DRENLUM-491380 format. One line per 3 residues: number of its first residue (from 1); for each residue x, y, z of N, C-alpha, C. Coordinates in steps of 0.001 Angstrom, whole numbers, plus 500000, padded with zeros to 6 digits. Layout:
<nodes>
NUM> X/Y/Z/X/Y/Z/X/Y/Z; ...
</nodes>
This chain:
<nodes>
1> 175589/436663/312833/176595/435621/313350/177748/435462/312173; 178888/435521/313029/180152/435472/311925/180070/433969/311827; 180032/433498/310532/179705/431930/310105/180348/431916/308870
4> 181558/430867/309335/182244/430606/308043/182344/429020/308486; 182377/428098/306883/182360/426567/307162/183362/425865/308071; 184534/426345/308315/185742/425953/309102/185536/425980/310340
7> 184566/427082/310988/184179/427163/312084/182985/426733/312453; 182618/425548/312005/181388/424704/312304/181787/423106/312927; 180867/422837/313938/181650/421570/314277/181051/420819/313494
10> 181966/419506/313401/181828/418510/312581/180670/417319/313097; 179865/417743/314198/179112/416601/314543/177852/417855/315719; 176913/418192/314411/175957/419126/314740/174955/418694/315951
13> 175035/417185/315830/174022/416781/317035/174567/417126/318377; 175917/417615/318559/176281/417600/319901/175980/419124/320613; 175195/420102/319483/174796/421021/319960/173916/421420/321028
16> 172751/420386/320798/171721/420530/322192/172613/420269/323292; 173651/419350/323450/174335/419032/324504/174976/420312/325111; 175490/421201/323842/176410/421959/324388/175539/423185/325119
19> 174260/423526/324655/173111/424015/325200/172999/423866/326543; 172766/422355/326855/172277/422194/328009/173604/422298/329127; 174742/421870/328510/176024/422441/329591/176340/423869/329723
22> 175487/424872/328772/175815/426138/329177/174555/426742/329184; 173576/426497/330292/172225/426913/330380/171720/428347/330600; 172723/429388/330944/172527/430580/331450/172463/431634/330040
25> 171342/431530/329315/171672/431890/327865/170964/433810/327764; 171480/434136/326945/171036/435488/326835/169801/435537/325788; 168544/435948/326380/167249/435840/325704/167128/437248/325009
28> 166817/437615/324077/166995/438508/323040/165310/438722/322496; 164613/439954/322597/163432/440238/321941/163277/441522/321245; 162368/441814/320772/162022/443229/320063/160808/443649/320479
31> 160462/445082/320832/159524/445514/321271/158455/446006/320385; 157573/446595/320128/156665/447247/318854/157483/448528/318396; 158314/449019/319152/159243/450060/318616/160486/449963/318214
34> 160657/448569/317840/161640/447728/317022/162962/448286/317888; 162875/447932/319437/163833/448533/320515/164127/447086/320846; 165552/446889/320991/166048/445460/321216/165576/445258/322972
37> 165483/444315/323312/165671/443975/325061/166157/442935/325199; 166947/442362/326116/167677/441359/326171/167834/441050/328005; 167708/439443/328388/167692/439052/329849/168543/437929/329818
40> 169405/437833/330719/169942/436738/331210/169367/435655/331889; 168787/434336/331155/167810/433362/331943/168672/431965/331755; 168138/431166/333107/168760/429680/332923/167235/429302/331924
43> 167963/428363/330800/167111/427677/329752/166795/426341/329779; 165972/425362/329826/165908/423715/329920/165857/423809/328304; 166630/422737/327621/166670/422681/326441/166040/420738/326004
46> 165044/420956/325586/164178/419520/325658/163858/419253/324135; 163881/417760/323984/163690/417359/322589/162035/416850/322716; 161393/417107/322001/160048/416558/321907/159566/416316/320617
49> 159891/415293/320414/159215/414419/319021/160354/415034/318031; 161410/415069/318527/162364/415404/317472/162828/417262/317124; 162020/417921/318009/162008/419315/317831/162250/419691/319068
52> 163427/420645/319024/164010/421166/320418/163109/422094/321129; 162910/421949/322170/161856/423273/322660/162850/423952/324136; 162843/424997/324085/163356/425793/325436/162166/426201/326014
55> 162628/426112/327256/161491/426730/328741/162425/427226/329601; 161462/428678/330166/162299/429084/331080/161716/430113/332073; 161763/431181/332681/160738/432086/333310/161185/433356/333152
58> 160506/434420/333199/161095/435569/333472/160430/436416/334381; 160525/437768/334895/159836/438729/335685/158808/439043/334804; 157201/439510/335624/156360/439856/334596/156437/441765/334965
61> 155997/442215/333809/155542/443432/333793/157045/444155/333887; 158109/443661/332782/159216/444215/332590/159263/444462/331089; 160095/445378/330854/160447/445692/329364/160274/444237/328594
64> 160673/443141/328963/161034/442146/328206/159740/441278/327796; 159156/440977/329203/157469/440699/329514/156580/441323/328171; 156738/442569/328636/156007/443371/327568/156361/443095/325922
67> 157559/443424/325971/158061/443350/324513/157466/441594/323731; 157540/440711/324414/157067/439519/324099/155759/439258/323881; 155111/439971/324735/153435/439826/324362/153382/440738/323144
70> 154143/441629/322673/153687/442409/321444/154645/441732/320147; 155749/440944/320220/156055/440448/319354/156513/439338/319755; 156657/438077/319581/156979/436762/320134/158246/436309/319599
73> 159028/436887/318572/160351/436626/317902/161352/436563/319230; 162163/435388/319293/162838/435425/320232/164295/434663/319812; 165151/435322/320334/166635/434696/320246/167534/434406/321300
76> 167687/433170/321262/168509/432839/322890/169976/432477/322163; 170833/433105/322932/172382/432883/322669/172852/432052/323789; 173132/430921/323562/174249/430292/324395/175661/430331/324302
79> 176430/430492/325026/177827/430841/325137/178533/429961/326103; 179833/429361/325446/180730/428598/326200/181988/429309/326278; 183308/428649/326542/184211/429182/327078/185160/429900/325766
82> 185647/431170/326242/186126/431887/325283/187589/432552/325534; 188302/432815/324956/189271/433502/324954/190043/434524/323902; 191324/435033/324586/192038/435648/323671/193266/434952/322922
85> 193249/435050/321862/194561/434487/321052/195395/435536/320369; 196809/435617/320506/197531/436358/320442/198156/436000/319374; 198394/436971/318427/199092/436361/317521/200737/436200/317307
88> 201349/436580/318573/202439/436567/319182/202993/434745/319264; 201711/433909/319623/201777/432788/319532/201637/431828/318146; 201612/432430/317022/201831/432101/315803/203206/431747/315063
91> 203272/430546/314375/204575/430318/313744/204824/431736/312832; 203675/432203/312087/204205/433475/311527/203357/434562/312323; 204045/435358/313207/203630/436451/314235/202741/437619/313439
94> 203013/437754/312160/202515/439052/311261/201425/438929/310820; 200604/438200/311951/198893/438105/311560/197815/439074/312735; 196817/439436/312455/195853/439734/313574/195792/438616/314457
97> 195583/438949/315566/195321/438392/316952/193808/438006/316573; 193122/437386/317671/191933/436916/317649/191127/436558/318727; 190003/435918/318528/189159/435447/319737/188696/434088/319569
100> 189212/432979/320591/188147/431760/320152/187095/431777/321383; 186218/431279/320584/184742/431231/321378/183819/430226/320861; 182807/429700/321530/181898/428850/321090/180427/429399/321166
103> 179562/429520/320374/178273/429924/320663/177210/429377/319595; 176060/429284/320310/174793/428437/319690/173734/429886/319776; 173296/429722/318413/171922/430892/318392/170567/430011/318205
106> 169575/429852/318913/168589/429566/318850/167116/430339/318816; 166489/430561/317507/165476/431304/317253/164180/430798/317142; 163083/431340/317623/161503/430656/317747/160621/431699/318031
109> 159618/431062/318156/158344/431967/318872/158231/431763/319959; 158222/432731/320802/158185/432769/322335/156533/432321/322743; 156130/431580/323684/154733/431629/323910/154763/431399/325454
112> 154109/432392/326185/153860/432158/327619/152966/430964/327859; 152988/430543/328894/152326/429402/329536/151639/429627/330775; 150646/428538/331217/149692/428917/332032/150732/428733/333797
115> 149728/428751/334653/150220/428875/336277/150771/427532/336266; 150117/426537/336093/150671/425236/336322/152030/424674/335634; 151969/425356/334421/153413/425084/333481/154538/426039/334536
118> 154024/427072/334925/155232/427737/335900/155583/427127/336859; 154510/426589/337732/155195/425781/338805/155914/424683/338772; 155854/424201/337703/156306/422900/337028/158012/423637/336764
121> 158238/424754/335884/159612/424933/335598/160395/425564/336852; 159312/426299/337786/160001/426448/339051/160631/425088/339977; 159998/424300/339773/160244/423090/340629/161131/422378/339836
124> 161323/422562/338453/162732/421583/337688/163824/422403/337911; 163676/423999/337775/164575/424698/338225/165126/424749/339052; 164735/424744/340612/165177/424546/341648/165698/423145/341842
127> 164971/422149/341469/165798/420714/341853/166701/420547/341034; 166824/421061/339651/167706/420779/338951/169437/421221/339256; 169226/422715/340039/170373/423579/339948/170922/422840/341597
130> 169955/422610/342353/170275/422535/343491/170961/420828/343475; 170541/420229/342647/171254/418670/342628/170536/418102/343392; 169285/418283/343631/168485/417387/344734/167363/417041/344238
133> 166399/415938/344296/165010/416078/344266/164298/416623/345617; 162829/417089/345323/162477/417747/346279/162686/418858/346993; 163909/419356/346372/164402/420723/346836/163235/422048/346900
136> 162632/421914/345754/161587/422975/345739/160514/422600/346525; 160260/421630/347024/159066/421730/348161/159432/421796/349445; 160995/422219/349833/161310/422763/351075/160900/424047/351140
139> 160612/424856/350096/160504/426493/350080/158975/426336/350520; 158522/427560/351721/157352/427744/352245/156305/428072/351363; 155112/427308/350954/153831/427335/350471/153686/428993/349820
142> 153754/429930/351033/153324/431274/351106/153943/431953/350105; 155196/431487/350622/156434/432221/349513/156138/431692/347863; 156173/430774/347763/156312/430285/346376/154644/431053/345847
145> 153749/430920/346641/152447/431501/345896/152713/433290/345598; 153555/433804/346566/153613/435282/346261/154863/435361/345132; 155712/434246/344874/156748/434651/343899/155812/434543/342395
148> 155144/433232/342635/154649/432851/341176/153792/434001/340521; 153413/435007/341717/152702/435912/341028/153553/436990/340255; 154460/437029/340736/155476/438142/339799/156168/437558/338837
151> 156059/436484/338516/156971/435857/337084/156023/434983/336261; 156609/434598/335361/155520/434093/334054/156629/433014/333501; 156396/432155/333230/157043/430849/332275/156552/430767/330958
154> 157470/430442/330072/157423/430258/328682/158091/429444/328061; 157735/429003/326910/158336/427893/325880/158783/428582/324400; 159757/428102/323958/160237/428295/322441/160772/427315/321768
157> 159529/426796/321116/160052/425759/319828/160962/426414/318879; 161990/425563/318859/163247/426265/318224/162872/425912/316795; 163067/427093/315913/162796/426925/314460/164184/426952/313636
160> 165184/427234/314265/166449/427293/313453/167298/427261/314383; 168575/426835/314341/170191/426657/315156/171253/426631/314362; 171799/428091/314954/173019/428311/314157/174135/427994/315235
163> 175348/428033/314739/176296/428046/315745/178009/428650/315134; 178759/428723/316272/180101/428948/315345/180780/428784/316533; 182004/427515/316408/182831/427118/317081/183989/427532/316462
166> 184830/428980/317119/185731/429413/316513/187070/428842/317611; 187542/427879/316805/188678/427087/317695/190011/426866/316810; 190324/427978/316034/191763/427992/315913/191766/426974/314527
169> 190437/426111/314127/190610/425088/312839/191392/425703/311556; 191347/426983/311243/192074/427451/310064/193413/427619/310139; 194131/427109/311220/195312/427238/311585/196207/426372/311021
172> 197377/426348/310684/198612/425238/310155/198496/424540/311537; 199136/423438/311479/199214/422202/312771/200355/423092/313983; 201260/423734/313147/202248/424213/313967/201636/425277/314819
175> 201101/426323/314407/200325/427420/314928/199543/426371/316225; 198631/425519/315172/197645/425154/316267/198299/424605/317645; 199032/423741/317394/199622/423460/318604/200539/424509/319628
178> 201209/425360/318586/201678/426488/319691/200700/427503/320551; 199381/427567/319966/198242/427969/320453/198098/426952/322047; 197938/426075/321594/197482/424793/322833/198382/425051/323697
181> 199740/425035/323568/200744/425030/324458/200302/426526/325257; 200162/427570/324859/200018/428946/325408/198742/428653/326461; 197788/428317/325900/196268/427984/326287/196793/427246/327861
184> 197072/426014/327668/197234/425135/328761/198371/425826/329955; 198802/426954/329676/199472/427305/331089/198743/428687/331312; 197456/428810/330728/197034/429956/331268/195783/429624/332129
187> 194789/430499/332082/193865/430415/333223/192729/429128/332943; 191867/428979/333832/190836/428093/333907/190170/427845/332747; 189981/429185/332192/189027/429594/330954/189883/428992/329597
190> 191118/429513/329462/191928/429300/328720/192225/427564/328597; 192126/427003/329655/192380/425570/329007/191146/424538/328914; 189939/425265/329364/188578/425019/328953/188763/424945/327326
193> 188959/426307/326770/189219/426336/325539/190095/425526/324971; 191391/425222/325232/192099/424174/324715/191667/422968/324505; 190773/422417/325401/190243/421216/325626/189053/420879/324429
196> 188554/422330/324485/187276/422224/323023/188240/422093/321634; 189420/422782/321788/190235/422789/320306/190539/421381/320040; 190926/420725/321027/191692/419343/320896/190066/418086/320488
199> 189301/418622/320950/188010/417724/320549/187499/418314/318971; 187683/419494/318691/187552/419726/317543/188276/419311/316555; 189583/419255/316805/190523/419074/315949/190797/417489/315822
202> 190297/416663/317034/190247/415532/316639/188948/414845/315557
</nodes>
């Protein structure tokens, strides 16, 4: 991870909220042949007695499933808004352009759970993203039964949490505001980055 002190949030307690706001994470593992495997999956982030626990599900009998059976070490990467920052926007443009972004890395040992936990995570996922209760119970029971045979649920108690919020914190005030002015005129993603820059600056 690109990790410098000035690219850290002033309030690390915000990290779990960032993860919950950006739940579609990159889940990375390594098989017994040291080959990396990766899948993007929605993850829940829970606080259990002061310890963060990630939970989700993946397909059975895939390279990912087999890799975690062999090696439980897991890395989940949560990404937020990001955008290109042109040096032409700087008070002194004779510098390198860069990229502003937000990322949180969570590491831990992945453990697969039982069928009851799978049904619970399926119900929670469906109801959460449908934003209505009992949405899961609208699904035909035979469909859920077939589906549950093809997937497996897991949990990852988080052992370490790292992050980088690269939001032009190292720029002088004039350059910082010039960047904000350009981003405010840009895409929806640009404007989201500008909003996060203001939060960190304040």
